PATORBA-936599 format. One record per residue (C-alpha): residue in three letters; x, y, z. Coordinates in Angstrom, 3 decimals. Example, Ala and Ser with C-alpha at 12.3 -4.5 7.8 and 13.67 -1.06 7.14 Angstrom:
# PATORBA-936599
<residu=ALA	u=12.300	v=-4.500	w=7.800>
<residu=SER	u=13.670	v=-1.060	w=7.140>
//
This chain:
# PATORBA-936599
<residu=MET	u=114.476	v=127.436	w=116.584>
<residu=GLN	u=114.155	v=130.746	w=118.407>
<residu=GLU	u=112.301	v=128.963	w=121.227>
<residu=ILE	u=115.185	v=126.517	w=121.707>
<residu=ARG	u=117.685	v=129.397	w=121.580>
<residu=SER	u=115.780	v=131.231	w=124.311>
<residu=PHE	u=115.503	v=128.048	w=126.384>
<residu=ILE	u=119.283	v=127.556	w=126.304>
<residu=GLN	u=120.267	v=131.142	w=126.933>
<residu=ASP	u=117.644	v=131.930	w=129.570>
<residu=VAL	u=118.326	v=128.965	w=131.862>
<residu=PRO	u=118.581	v=130.370	w=135.410>
<residu=GLN	u=122.046	v=130.596	w=136.963>
<residu=ILE	u=123.109	v=130.542	w=140.601>
<residu=VAL	u=126.873	v=130.006	w=141.005>
<residu=PRO	u=128.658	v=133.375	w=141.351>
<residu=GLU	u=131.351	v=134.021	w=138.732>
<residu=ILE	u=134.080	v=134.321	w=141.345>
<residu=TRP	u=133.606	v=130.679	w=142.316>
<residu=CYS	u=134.010	v=129.562	w=138.710>
<residu=LEU	u=137.150	v=131.643	w=138.154>
<residu=LYS	u=138.805	v=130.091	w=141.218>
<residu=CYS	u=137.701	v=126.533	w=140.392>
<residu=LYS	u=140.349	v=123.992	w=139.345>
<residu=ILE	u=137.867	v=121.300	w=138.309>
<residu=CYS	u=135.589	v=122.455	w=135.507>
<residu=CYS	u=136.647	v=122.163	w=131.848>
<residu=ARG	u=139.707	v=120.024	w=132.747>
<residu=PHE	u=139.917	v=116.250	w=132.684>
<residu=PRO	u=142.454	v=113.628	w=133.820>
<residu=ASP	u=142.238	v=111.647	w=130.558>
<residu=THR	u=140.106	v=111.265	w=127.438>
<residu=LYS	u=138.033	v=108.230	w=128.419>
<residu=GLU	u=135.047	v=107.909	w=130.750>
<residu=VAL	u=135.114	v=111.557	w=131.766>
<residu=GLN	u=132.247	v=113.986	w=132.284>
<residu=THR	u=132.689	v=116.134	w=129.187>
<residu=PRO	u=129.748	v=118.363	w=128.219>
<residu=THR	u=127.735	v=117.451	w=125.147>
<residu=TRP	u=126.678	v=119.933	w=122.458>
<residu=SER	u=123.813	v=120.102	w=120.011>
<residu=SER	u=124.690	v=120.953	w=116.415>
<residu=LEU	u=123.012	v=124.330	w=116.946>
<residu=GLU	u=125.264	v=125.110	w=119.921>
<residu=ALA	u=128.333	v=123.974	w=117.976>
<residu=ASP	u=127.407	v=126.355	w=115.115>
<residu=TRP	u=127.174	v=129.218	w=117.582>
<residu=ALA	u=130.589	v=128.346	w=118.986>
<residu=VAL	u=132.199	v=128.340	w=115.525>
<residu=LYS	u=130.638	v=131.721	w=114.690>
<residu=ALA	u=131.969	v=133.065	w=118.005>
<residu=GLY	u=135.554	v=132.190	w=117.054>
<residu=GLY	u=135.682	v=128.447	w=117.658>
<residu=GLN	u=136.628	v=125.761	w=115.150>
<residu=ALA	u=134.651	v=122.945	w=113.587>
<residu=SER	u=137.456	v=120.546	w=114.581>
<residu=TRP	u=136.520	v=121.102	w=118.211>
<residu=PHE	u=133.592	v=118.703	w=117.859>
<residu=GLU	u=133.097	v=115.062	w=117.003>
<residu=LYS	u=129.851	v=113.149	w=116.587>
<residu=SER	u=128.665	v=110.793	w=119.296>
<residu=PRO	u=128.145	v=107.205	w=118.137>
<residu=ASP	u=124.512	v=106.583	w=117.161>
<residu=SER	u=123.441	v=110.081	w=118.233>
<residu=VAL	u=123.027	v=113.603	w=116.901>
<residu=SER	u=124.872	v=114.932	w=119.950>
<residu=LEU	u=128.423	v=116.245	w=119.626>
<residu=ASN	u=131.363	v=115.687	w=121.976>
<residu=PRO	u=134.258	v=118.126	w=122.429>
<residu=THR	u=137.661	v=117.028	w=121.127>
<residu=LEU	u=139.834	v=117.344	w=124.212>
<residu=HIS	u=143.213	v=119.085	w=123.961>
<residu=SER	u=146.280	v=117.990	w=125.885>
<residu=CYS	u=147.575	v=120.129	w=128.751>
<residu=GLY	u=150.711	v=118.069	w=129.268>
<residu=GLU	u=151.078	v=116.805	w=132.809>
<residu=ARG	u=147.862	v=118.586	w=133.780>
<residu=GLY	u=145.706	v=116.274	w=131.666>
<residu=TYR	u=143.259	v=117.517	w=129.047>
<residu=ARG	u=140.980	v=120.505	w=128.561>
<residu=CYS	u=137.885	v=121.474	w=126.655>
<residu=PRO	u=138.987	v=123.100	w=123.366>
<residu=ALA	u=137.112	v=126.279	w=124.280>
<residu=PHE	u=138.840	v=126.599	w=127.655>
<residu=GLN	u=141.864	v=128.877	w=128.016>
<residu=MET	u=144.159	v=127.828	w=130.833>
<residu=GLU	u=145.571	v=131.322	w=131.237>
<residu=GLY	u=142.919	v=133.253	w=133.083>
<residu=SER	u=140.653	v=130.188	w=133.417>
<residu=ILE	u=138.119	v=131.544	w=130.930>
<residu=CYS	u=135.919	v=130.090	w=128.198>
<residu=SER	u=136.577	v=131.606	w=124.761>
<residu=VAL	u=132.936	v=131.077	w=123.739>
<residu=TYR	u=131.358	v=131.750	w=127.132>
<residu=SER	u=128.466	v=133.835	w=125.763>
<residu=VAL	u=127.327	v=130.897	w=123.599>
<residu=ARG	u=128.374	v=128.010	w=125.860>
<residu=PRO	u=126.085	v=124.948	w=125.633>
<residu=LEU	u=123.238	v=124.138	w=127.970>
<residu=ASP	u=125.286	v=121.354	w=129.584>
<residu=CYS	u=127.786	v=123.979	w=130.790>
<residu=ARG	u=125.099	v=126.472	w=131.778>
<residu=LEU	u=123.410	v=123.899	w=134.004>
<residu=TYR	u=126.549	v=122.840	w=135.877>
<residu=PRO	u=127.005	v=122.055	w=138.787>
<residu=PHE	u=123.558	v=120.623	w=138.093>
<residu=VAL	u=123.429	v=117.807	w=135.559>
<residu=LEU	u=120.901	v=115.741	w=133.652>
<residu=THR	u=121.534	v=112.060	w=134.254>
<residu=ARG	u=119.892	v=108.665	w=134.243>
<residu=ASN	u=119.524	v=106.863	w=137.517>
<residu=PRO	u=121.872	v=103.852	w=137.875>
<residu=GLY	u=119.087	v=101.524	w=136.745>
<residu=LYS	u=118.508	v=103.761	w=133.692>
<residu=THR	u=114.777	v=103.917	w=134.326>
<residu=GLU	u=114.475	v=107.657	w=135.004>
<residu=VAL	u=115.922	v=110.999	w=133.953>
<residu=LEU	u=117.080	v=112.925	w=136.998>
<residu=LEU	u=118.233	v=116.383	w=137.853>
<residu=ALA	u=121.282	v=115.905	w=140.081>
<residu=MET	u=124.047	v=118.038	w=141.503>
<residu=ASP	u=127.723	v=117.239	w=141.278>
<residu=THR	u=129.245	v=117.285	w=144.752>
<residu=LYS	u=132.748	v=117.752	w=143.314>
<residu=CYS	u=131.823	v=121.406	w=142.758>
<residu=PRO	u=133.321	v=123.574	w=145.545>
<residu=TYR	u=130.258	v=125.838	w=145.525>
<residu=ILE	u=127.932	v=122.875	w=146.130>
<residu=GLN	u=130.190	v=121.607	w=148.913>
<residu=ALA	u=129.936	v=125.001	w=150.624>
<residu=HIS	u=126.344	v=125.980	w=149.843>
<residu=GLY	u=124.513	v=122.901	w=148.526>
<residu=MET	u=121.842	v=123.019	w=151.209>
<residu=ASP	u=121.469	v=126.791	w=151.577>
<residu=PRO	u=117.805	v=127.904	w=151.308>
<residu=GLU	u=118.657	v=129.910	w=148.192>
<residu=VAL	u=120.046	v=126.815	w=146.452>
<residu=VAL	u=117.060	v=124.714	w=147.510>
<residu=ARG	u=114.700	v=127.291	w=145.995>
<residu=TYR	u=116.828	v=127.416	w=142.849>
<residu=THR	u=116.678	v=123.654	w=142.349>
<residu=ALA	u=112.876	v=123.761	w=142.534>
<residu=ALA	u=112.787	v=126.507	w=139.891>
<residu=LEU	u=115.295	v=124.676	w=137.691>
<residu=THR	u=113.219	v=121.497	w=137.896>
<residu=ARG	u=110.151	v=123.361	w=136.640>
<residu=TYR	u=112.238	v=124.942	w=133.880>
<residu=LEU	u=113.472	v=121.553	w=132.670>
<residu=GLU	u=109.926	v=120.153	w=132.530>
<residu=SER	u=108.837	v=122.740	w=129.957>
<residu=PRO	u=107.946	v=121.811	w=126.336>
<residu=ALA	u=111.059	v=123.685	w=125.167>
<residu=ALA	u=113.210	v=121.347	w=127.260>
<residu=LEU	u=111.797	v=118.320	w=125.451>
<residu=ASP	u=112.422	v=120.013	w=122.081>
<residu=TYR	u=116.034	v=120.644	w=123.094>
<residu=LEU	u=116.479	v=117.059	w=124.293>
<residu=ARG	u=115.749	v=115.815	w=120.775>
<residu=THR	u=118.639	v=117.925	w=119.457>
<residu=ASN	u=121.068	v=116.718	w=122.123>
<residu=PRO	u=119.914	v=113.433	w=123.722>
<residu=LYS	u=123.384	v=112.684	w=125.119>
<residu=ILE	u=123.043	v=115.563	w=127.582>
<residu=VAL	u=121.329	v=112.933	w=129.745>
<residu=GLY	u=124.446	v=111.064	w=130.804>
<residu=ASP	u=125.282	v=108.150	w=133.071>
<residu=PHE	u=125.147	v=108.411	w=136.841>
<residu=TRP	u=128.432	v=109.041	w=138.678>
<residu=PRO	u=129.184	v=108.321	w=142.351>
<residu=GLU	u=129.599	v=112.030	w=143.085>
<residu=PHE	u=126.087	v=112.894	w=141.875>
<residu=LEU	u=123.234	v=113.491	w=144.296>
<residu=SER	u=119.735	v=113.282	w=142.843>
<residu=ILE	u=117.492	v=116.302	w=143.290>
<residu=ALA	u=114.360	v=115.453	w=141.311>
<residu=ALA	u=112.977	v=112.987	w=138.789>
<residu=LEU	u=112.001	v=114.567	w=135.456>
<residu=GLY	u=108.882	v=112.749	w=134.377>
<residu=GLU	u=108.484	v=114.187	w=130.892>
<residu=MET	u=112.051	v=113.341	w=129.897>
<residu=THR	u=111.752	v=109.930	w=131.511>
<residu=ALA	u=108.809	v=109.065	w=129.260>
<residu=ASP	u=111.205	v=108.619	w=126.340>
<residu=LEU	u=113.083	v=105.924	w=128.253>
<residu=GLN	u=110.153	v=103.761	w=129.265>
<residu=GLY	u=109.952	v=101.798	w=126.048>
<residu=GLN	u=113.636	v=100.909	w=125.972>
<residu=ASN	u=113.668	v=98.184	w=128.635>
<residu=THR	u=113.213	v=94.660	w=127.277>
<residu=ALA	u=113.005	v=91.377	w=129.164>
<residu=PRO	u=116.397	v=89.615	w=129.312>
<residu=HIS	u=114.892	v=86.163	w=128.567>
<residu=PRO	u=111.720	v=84.937	w=126.805>
<residu=ALA	u=110.528	v=83.198	w=129.980>
<residu=ILE	u=110.774	v=86.368	w=132.084>
<residu=GLN	u=107.838	v=88.777	w=132.303>
<residu=PRO	u=108.175	v=92.355	w=133.589>
<residu=LEU	u=107.329	v=92.895	w=137.239>
<residu=GLY	u=106.521	v=96.357	w=138.476>
<residu=TRP	u=103.944	v=98.173	w=140.561>
<residu=PRO	u=100.931	v=96.711	w=138.658>
<residu=GLN	u=102.121	v=93.185	w=139.620>
<residu=ARG	u=102.599	v=94.082	w=143.290>
<residu=SER	u=99.765	v=91.810	w=144.473>
<residu=LEU	u=101.353	v=88.828	w=142.698>
<residu=LEU	u=104.652	v=89.553	w=144.443>
<residu=GLU	u=103.041	v=90.003	w=147.852>
<residu=GLU	u=101.109	v=86.735	w=147.539>
<residu=SER	u=104.306	v=84.857	w=146.687>
<residu=LEU	u=106.084	v=86.356	w=149.697>
<residu=SER	u=103.296	v=85.239	w=152.046>
<residu=PHE	u=103.686	v=81.482	w=151.531>
<residu=ALA	u=106.087	v=81.194	w=154.488>
<residu=LYS	u=107.044	v=83.119	w=157.614>
<residu=HIS	u=110.266	v=85.099	w=157.201>
<residu=ILE	u=112.686	v=87.219	w=159.194>
<residu=TYR	u=114.878	v=88.580	w=156.377>
<residu=SER	u=114.030	v=92.067	w=155.069>
<residu=GLY	u=114.142	v=90.992	w=151.425>
<residu=TYR	u=110.859	v=89.083	w=151.833>
<residu=THR	u=108.820	v=92.286	w=151.709>
<residu=ALA	u=107.423	v=94.365	w=148.862>
<residu=ALA	u=109.278	v=97.350	w=150.307>
<residu=GLY	u=112.580	v=95.481	w=150.346>
<residu=ILE	u=112.182	v=94.669	w=146.659>
<residu=LEU	u=110.203	v=97.443	w=144.957>
<residu=GLY	u=112.034	v=100.070	w=146.981>
<residu=TRP	u=114.950	v=99.439	w=144.602>
<residu=SER	u=112.840	v=99.674	w=141.437>
<residu=ASP	u=114.494	v=102.962	w=140.441>
<residu=LEU	u=117.811	v=101.125	w=140.271>
<residu=ILE	u=116.862	v=97.602	w=139.263>
<residu=HIS	u=114.591	v=96.132	w=136.579>
<residu=TYR	u=112.513	v=93.269	w=137.983>
<residu=GLY	u=110.928	v=90.365	w=136.159>
<residu=TRP	u=109.328	v=87.089	w=137.110>
<residu=ALA	u=108.762	v=83.607	w=135.752>
<residu=SER	u=106.737	v=80.589	w=136.825>
<residu=LEU	u=109.161	v=77.665	w=136.932>
<residu=GLU	u=108.269	v=74.176	w=138.145>
<residu=GLY	u=105.265	v=75.616	w=139.978>
<residu=ALA	u=107.344	v=78.286	w=141.813>
<residu=PHE	u=107.364	v=82.078	w=141.541>
<residu=CYS	u=110.878	v=83.131	w=140.501>
<residu=LEU	u=111.950	v=86.753	w=140.852>
<residu=PHE	u=114.717	v=88.046	w=138.563>
<residu=ALA	u=116.608	v=91.332	w=138.821>
<residu=GLN	u=118.536	v=93.060	w=136.050>
<residu=GLN	u=121.229	v=95.563	w=136.965>
<residu=GLY	u=124.427	v=96.695	w=135.294>
<residu=GLY	u=124.034	v=94.366	w=132.329>
<residu=GLY	u=123.665	v=91.200	w=134.428>
<residu=VAL	u=120.749	v=89.234	w=135.843>
<residu=PHE	u=120.480	v=87.629	w=139.285>
<residu=MET	u=117.769	v=86.433	w=141.664>
<residu=PRO	u=117.358	v=88.509	w=144.855>
<residu=LEU	u=115.297	v=85.693	w=146.405>
<residu=PRO	u=115.024	v=81.941	w=145.861>
<residu=PRO	u=112.027	v=80.360	w=144.091>
<residu=LEU	u=108.885	v=80.949	w=146.176>
<residu=GLY	u=105.829	v=78.773	w=146.679>
<residu=ARG	u=103.940	v=76.603	w=149.131>
<residu=SER	u=106.198	v=73.664	w=148.320>
<residu=VAL	u=109.248	v=74.460	w=146.216>
<residu=ARG	u=110.940	v=71.527	w=144.491>
<residu=PRO	u=114.688	v=71.359	w=143.767>
<residu=GLU	u=113.862	v=71.384	w=140.062>
<residu=ALA	u=112.764	v=75.024	w=140.417>
<residu=PHE	u=116.316	v=75.990	w=141.418>
<residu=ASP	u=117.699	v=74.078	w=138.428>
<residu=ALA	u=115.291	v=75.792	w=136.014>
<residu=ALA	u=116.065	v=79.227	w=137.449>
<residu=TRP	u=119.812	v=78.645	w=137.259>
<residu=LYS	u=119.480	v=77.548	w=133.642>
<residu=ILE	u=117.935	v=80.919	w=132.776>
<residu=LEU	u=120.658	v=82.790	w=134.676>
<residu=SER	u=123.342	v=80.839	w=132.830>
<residu=GLU	u=121.770	v=81.532	w=129.435>
<residu=VAL	u=121.319	v=85.246	w=130.089>
<residu=ASN	u=124.697	v=85.858	w=131.735>
<residu=GLN	u=126.588	v=83.429	w=129.473>
<residu=GLY	u=128.432	v=81.827	w=132.367>
<residu=SER	u=129.341	v=85.108	w=134.079>
<residu=GLU	u=129.901	v=85.109	w=137.842>
<residu=VAL	u=127.095	v=87.663	w=138.170>
<residu=SER	u=124.713	v=84.659	w=138.232>
<residu=ARG	u=123.545	v=84.077	w=141.798>
<residu=ILE	u=120.448	v=83.372	w=143.897>
<residu=GLU	u=120.447	v=85.559	w=147.018>
<residu=GLY	u=118.445	v=85.883	w=150.209>
<residu=ILE	u=117.938	v=82.195	w=150.984>
<residu=GLU	u=116.941	v=81.613	w=154.592>
<residu=PRO	u=118.595	v=78.332	w=155.675>
<residu=SER	u=115.295	v=76.667	w=156.568>
<residu=MET	u=114.020	v=77.201	w=153.014>
<residu=ILE	u=116.622	v=75.395	w=150.955>
<residu=PRO	u=116.620	v=71.615	w=150.456>
<residu=GLN	u=119.891	v=69.872	w=151.264>
<residu=GLU	u=119.724	v=68.326	w=147.798>
<residu=VAL	u=120.089	v=71.817	w=146.326>
<residu=LEU	u=123.023	v=72.689	w=148.558>
<residu=ASN	u=124.757	v=69.483	w=147.495>
<residu=ARG	u=124.591	v=70.533	w=143.837>
<residu=PHE	u=125.462	v=74.222	w=144.149>
<residu=ARG	u=128.357	v=76.287	w=145.412>
<residu=TRP	u=127.117	v=78.665	w=148.096>
<residu=ARG	u=128.313	v=81.377	w=150.438>
<residu=GLU	u=126.852	v=83.294	w=153.352>
<residu=GLY	u=125.187	v=86.626	w=152.649>
<residu=GLU	u=125.125	v=89.728	w=154.817>
<residu=PRO	u=123.234	v=89.004	w=158.070>
<residu=GLU	u=120.726	v=91.403	w=159.594>
<residu=TYR	u=120.438	v=92.395	w=163.258>
<residu=LEU	u=117.489	v=91.220	w=165.365>
<residu=TYR	u=116.409	v=92.827	w=168.654>
<residu=ARG	u=113.696	v=92.468	w=171.264>
<residu=ARG	u=111.466	v=95.478	w=170.785>
<residu=GLU	u=110.563	v=95.892	w=174.469>
<residu=GLU	u=114.244	v=96.253	w=175.378>
<residu=LEU	u=114.775	v=98.968	w=172.750>
<residu=ALA	u=111.605	v=100.772	w=173.836>
<residu=ALA	u=112.793	v=100.955	w=177.460>
<residu=LEU	u=116.612	v=101.245	w=177.323>
<residu=ARG	u=116.875	v=100.073	w=180.916>
<residu=GLY	u=120.039	v=99.051	w=182.701>
<residu=ASP	u=123.751	v=99.607	w=182.270>
<residu=ARG	u=123.862	v=97.911	w=178.873>
<residu=TYR	u=121.910	v=100.846	w=177.390>
<residu=ARG	u=123.452	v=103.619	w=179.492>
<residu=SER	u=125.088	v=105.357	w=176.503>
<residu=GLN	u=121.942	v=105.417	w=174.371>
<residu=ARG	u=119.761	v=106.496	w=177.294>
<residu=GLY	u=122.175	v=109.319	w=178.114>
<residu=ALA	u=122.128	v=110.572	w=174.512>
<residu=VAL	u=118.315	v=110.645	w=174.548>
<residu=ASN	u=118.172	v=112.477	w=177.874>
<residu=ARG	u=120.647	v=115.121	w=176.744>
<residu=PHE	u=118.701	v=115.693	w=173.536>
<residu=GLN	u=115.413	v=116.072	w=175.386>
<residu=ARG	u=116.883	v=118.523	w=177.876>
<residu=ARG	u=118.306	v=120.621	w=175.025>
<residu=PHE	u=115.183	v=120.454	w=172.852>
<residu=PRO	u=112.183	v=119.947	w=175.162>
<residu=SER	u=109.721	v=121.059	w=172.463>
<residu=SER	u=110.873	v=118.563	w=169.822>
<residu=ARG	u=108.107	v=116.517	w=168.157>
<residu=PHE	u=108.135	v=112.880	w=167.079>
<residu=ARG	u=105.159	v=112.494	w=164.761>
<residu=PRO	u=103.797	v=110.514	w=161.784>
<residu=PHE	u=105.216	v=111.256	w=158.331>
<residu=GLN	u=102.959	v=113.348	w=156.087>
<residu=ASP	u=103.131	v=113.751	w=152.320>
<residu=GLN	u=104.351	v=117.337	w=152.603>
<residu=ASP	u=107.356	v=116.040	w=154.562>
<residu=LEU	u=108.837	v=114.377	w=151.462>
<residu=VAL	u=110.862	v=117.355	w=150.224>
<residu=PRO	u=112.375	v=118.326	w=153.601>
<residu=CYS	u=113.213	v=114.664	w=154.269>
<residu=LEU	u=115.016	v=114.385	w=150.920>
<residu=GLN	u=116.814	v=117.643	w=151.656>
<residu=LEU	u=117.923	v=116.183	w=154.980>
<residu=TYR	u=119.197	v=113.086	w=153.176>
<residu=THR	u=121.123	v=115.289	w=150.738>
<residu=LEU	u=122.727	v=117.222	w=153.577>
<residu=TRP	u=123.585	v=113.955	w=155.350>
<residu=ALA	u=124.994	v=112.512	w=152.107>
<residu=ILE	u=127.232	v=115.503	w=151.389>
<residu=ARG	u=128.704	v=115.299	w=154.891>
<residu=ARG	u=129.088	v=111.532	w=154.620>
<residu=GLN	u=130.917	v=111.720	w=151.288>
<residu=GLN	u=133.235	v=114.426	w=152.579>
<residu=ALA	u=134.042	v=112.335	w=155.648>
<residu=ASP	u=134.442	v=109.031	w=153.775>
<residu=PRO	u=135.800	v=109.347	w=150.210>
<residu=GLU	u=135.883	v=105.582	w=149.602>
<residu=SER	u=134.048	v=104.606	w=146.414>
<residu=PHE	u=132.061	v=101.842	w=148.165>
<residu=SER	u=130.679	v=104.275	w=150.730>
<residu=LYS	u=129.869	v=106.751	w=147.978>
<residu=ALA	u=127.945	v=104.075	w=146.105>
<residu=LEU	u=125.947	v=103.214	w=149.228>
<residu=VAL	u=125.060	v=106.867	w=149.749>
<residu=ARG	u=124.156	v=107.330	w=146.082>
<residu=ASP	u=122.003	v=104.220	w=145.818>
<residu=GLY	u=120.425	v=104.858	w=149.196>
<residu=LEU	u=118.868	v=108.093	w=147.958>
<residu=PHE	u=116.791	v=106.220	w=145.387>
<residu=PHE	u=115.701	v=103.658	w=147.961>
<residu=HIS	u=114.738	v=106.324	w=150.502>
<residu=ARG	u=112.883	v=108.416	w=147.956>
<residu=ARG	u=110.935	v=105.481	w=146.535>
<residu=LEU	u=109.863	v=104.216	w=149.967>
<residu=MET	u=108.744	v=107.660	w=151.081>
<residu=MET	u=106.872	v=108.352	w=147.846>
<residu=SER	u=105.136	v=104.959	w=147.945>
<residu=HIS	u=104.767	v=104.451	w=151.699>
<residu=ARG	u=101.030	v=103.757	w=151.521>
<residu=GLU	u=101.222	v=101.259	w=148.666>
<residu=LEU	u=104.050	v=99.384	w=150.395>
<residu=GLY	u=102.445	v=99.333	w=153.841>
<residu=LEU	u=105.193	v=101.388	w=155.454>
<residu=THR	u=105.038	v=103.241	w=158.747>
<residu=GLY	u=106.949	v=106.537	w=158.759>
<residu=ARG	u=107.909	v=108.944	w=161.520>
<residu=VAL	u=109.785	v=112.263	w=161.568>
<residu=LEU	u=111.515	v=114.198	w=164.337>
<residu=GLU	u=110.983	v=117.960	w=164.341>
<residu=VAL	u=113.313	v=120.327	w=166.152>
<residu=GLU	u=112.317	v=123.983	w=166.261>
<residu=GLY	u=109.952	v=123.482	w=163.347>
<residu=GLN	u=112.430	v=121.680	w=161.067>
<residu=ILE	u=112.734	v=117.969	w=160.323>
<residu=ARG	u=116.012	v=116.703	w=161.769>
<residu=GLY	u=115.405	v=112.984	w=161.431>
<residu=TYR	u=113.123	v=110.408	w=159.857>
<residu=THR	u=112.577	v=106.649	w=159.987>
<residu=PHE	u=110.442	v=104.152	w=158.046>
<residu=GLY	u=109.674	v=100.475	w=158.386>
<residu=ALA	u=107.270	v=97.671	w=157.534>
<residu=PRO	u=106.335	v=94.261	w=158.947>
<residu=VAL	u=108.133	v=91.168	w=157.680>
<residu=SER	u=105.772	v=88.865	w=159.582>
<residu=SER	u=103.110	v=89.119	w=162.263>
<residu=ASP	u=105.730	v=89.290	w=165.019>
<residu=LEU	u=108.702	v=90.975	w=163.322>
<residu=PHE	u=109.013	v=94.556	w=162.080>
<residu=CYS	u=111.868	v=95.801	w=159.888>
<residu=VAL	u=113.305	v=99.326	w=160.126>
<residu=PHE	u=114.309	v=100.108	w=156.551>
<residu=LEU	u=115.276	v=103.780	w=156.849>
<residu=GLU	u=116.768	v=106.046	w=159.471>
<residu=ILE	u=118.465	v=109.364	w=158.772>
<residu=ALA	u=119.427	v=111.774	w=161.544>
<residu=ASP	u=121.045	v=115.193	w=161.491>
<residu=ARG	u=124.244	v=114.485	w=163.399>
<residu=SER	u=124.687	v=118.161	w=164.219>
<residu=PHE	u=121.919	v=117.503	w=166.768>
<residu=PRO	u=123.469	v=114.792	w=168.999>
<residu=GLY	u=121.012	v=112.204	w=170.256>
<residu=THR	u=118.690	v=112.462	w=167.236>
<residu=SER	u=119.426	v=108.925	w=166.043>
<residu=GLN	u=118.968	v=107.367	w=169.484>
<residu=LEU	u=115.695	v=109.224	w=170.070>
<residu=LEU	u=114.335	v=108.215	w=166.668>
<residu=PHE	u=115.016	v=104.535	w=167.306>
<residu=LEU	u=113.633	v=104.676	w=170.849>
<residu=GLU	u=110.366	v=106.396	w=169.934>
<residu=PHE	u=109.824	v=104.255	w=166.860>
<residu=CYS	u=110.188	v=101.079	w=168.915>
<residu=LYS	u=107.678	v=102.438	w=171.419>
<residu=ASP	u=105.169	v=102.904	w=168.602>
<residu=LEU	u=105.545	v=99.284	w=167.421>
<residu=GLY	u=103.958	v=97.601	w=170.406>
<residu=ASN	u=102.437	v=94.742	w=168.387>
<residu=TYR	u=105.789	v=93.342	w=167.288>
<residu=PRO	u=108.054	v=91.486	w=169.739>
<residu=LEU	u=111.061	v=91.532	w=167.354>
<residu=ILE	u=112.789	v=94.249	w=165.356>
<residu=ASN	u=114.992	v=93.713	w=162.293>
<residu=ALA	u=117.381	v=96.679	w=161.903>
<residu=MET	u=118.964	v=95.492	w=158.617>
<residu=GLY	u=122.681	v=94.784	w=158.116>
<residu=ASP	u=125.811	v=96.896	w=158.463>
<residu=SER	u=127.118	v=96.718	w=154.843>
<residu=GLY	u=130.515	v=95.776	w=156.226>
<residu=LEU	u=131.061	v=99.301	w=157.613>
<residu=PRO	u=132.895	v=99.153	w=160.972>
<residu=GLY	u=131.197	v=102.221	w=162.449>
<residu=LEU	u=127.714	v=100.996	w=161.587>
<residu=ARG	u=128.560	v=97.543	w=162.907>
<residu=ARG	u=129.639	v=98.999	w=166.260>
<residu=ALA	u=126.480	v=101.088	w=166.492>
<residu=LYS	u=124.202	v=98.108	w=165.839>
<residu=GLN	u=126.081	v=95.798	w=168.163>
<residu=ALA	u=125.808	v=98.425	w=170.901>
<residu=TYR	u=122.040	v=97.828	w=170.950>
<residu=ARG	u=122.631	v=94.198	w=172.009>
<residu=PRO	u=121.095	v=92.083	w=169.226>
<residu=VAL	u=119.445	v=88.852	w=170.331>
<residu=GLY	u=120.216	v=87.136	w=167.046>
<residu=MET	u=120.931	v=87.550	w=163.359>
<residu=ALA	u=118.761	v=86.961	w=160.308>
<residu=ARG	u=121.177	v=84.829	w=158.313>
<residu=VAL	u=120.935	v=84.049	w=154.625>
<residu=VAL	u=122.992	v=82.249	w=152.018>
<residu=GLU	u=123.294	v=82.677	w=148.266>
<residu=LEU	u=123.937	v=80.136	w=145.563>
<residu=ALA	u=126.945	v=81.183	w=143.522>
<residu=GLY	u=127.668	v=78.297	w=141.153>
<residu=VAL	u=126.699	v=74.817	w=140.086>
<residu=GLU	u=129.810	v=73.062	w=141.383>
<residu=PRO	u=129.704	v=72.701	w=145.188>
<residu=ALA	u=132.876	v=73.391	w=147.133>
<residu=ALA	u=134.173	v=70.363	w=149.022>
<residu=SER	u=133.829	v=72.179	w=152.341>
<residu=ALA	u=130.334	v=73.460	w=151.619>
<residu=VAL	u=128.325	v=70.272	w=151.393>
<residu=ARG	u=126.158	v=70.849	w=154.439>
<residu=LEU	u=124.859	v=74.114	w=155.844>
<residu=GLN	u=124.643	v=74.464	w=159.602>
<residu=ARG	u=121.038	v=75.404	w=160.271>
<residu=SER	u=121.494	v=77.091	w=163.601>
<residu=PRO	u=118.429	v=79.009	w=164.909>
<residu=ASN	u=118.368	v=82.705	w=163.974>
//
């Protein structure tokens, strides 16, 4: 018990007290449901009561030994933690506050796919907004990660498992906590008896199934699928001789790709849809995505309702590697200005030791992006993108990825990663640039395209419906789009009987 006490009370701190006293966020909540209240172990609750608190402050969590605070009304100002005193903005049991409070603005959370325990930081905190990427904070997060991987941390977790909460859009992941994650690994079960788990050990089976035809859509790559494995549970089934990939996310199951094989029969679509219907119980989450028009039999389209998916931009690589003519004047000018300002910059291959600085760059980019665009959809893209970027960088060899970084004055200010979709088409999956160094993005794209001399075409992914990203991608003069459709129901719409198979 003394070891757990020391673990709680000795956790390193970084936020100066003056920031906490001025803060109008912590310890106050807009309502009593779906809010980020701290959780307490019974030991911490006992300390609070002995320090002047009350037993009525706490209520048990359903199916857990963790305790939740009973929030008190503040009238029009919402609700507060029972230990928080509005006058003076102080905690009445501050000396024995729980670990959840001591960690903040850092939090323990599951990733959105609930496959890992993460250390994340809450970007709502004013201190994080001002200093989240300061060298001192970066060093602190590394020390805190080591602290939370200690045996004492695992002992504490058993007394308060609910301290690992759900992921929120405002969270930015800092590190995966492997020891804590181990307790989650046995909790994921297949959604249907016909579906078998698909993960890294089954990568060769996935890659073989993707190779049966020539594709242009990014989803037909191991990187495009397994890159999301921190967010999505994958499974597979052999149906009517076809390889069928299933994805489980947010309580529903869908297919990110159609049935795959050398010759896929319409019956494979029917069998796959039957499983989706049984698992999702008729929910609209059932869908089969990523279908290239040339792959789907007209007989299937006649029986299903379908809609167009998000297209991806295709370019001629030699044009992007040269940027000649008036059509590329803007991009060429940005590159020239960057090179005049930073003549000693280096564009070089990614190395394993670059992982941490690249993730730090993503975090800095994400904080700025969320401050500039508070929309929940954009926040979700930024949040989910971190897991995709991290997984691709950590597994770049296994997934056959090519990575490059741009160094300016000894620091990484941009990175980009991609992988081939076919023998003549390369997909750029990742690109992050420090926008405080104008021209970084244009130089990254230019130099990367120069390095890909064996591929005549480049797929630069879609624009997620974001107007600014759409303008930027259209400015590079795409020569076509990688178009896909998705099946969304078993009753075809009257106007959707035949799909126009125009060349991509």
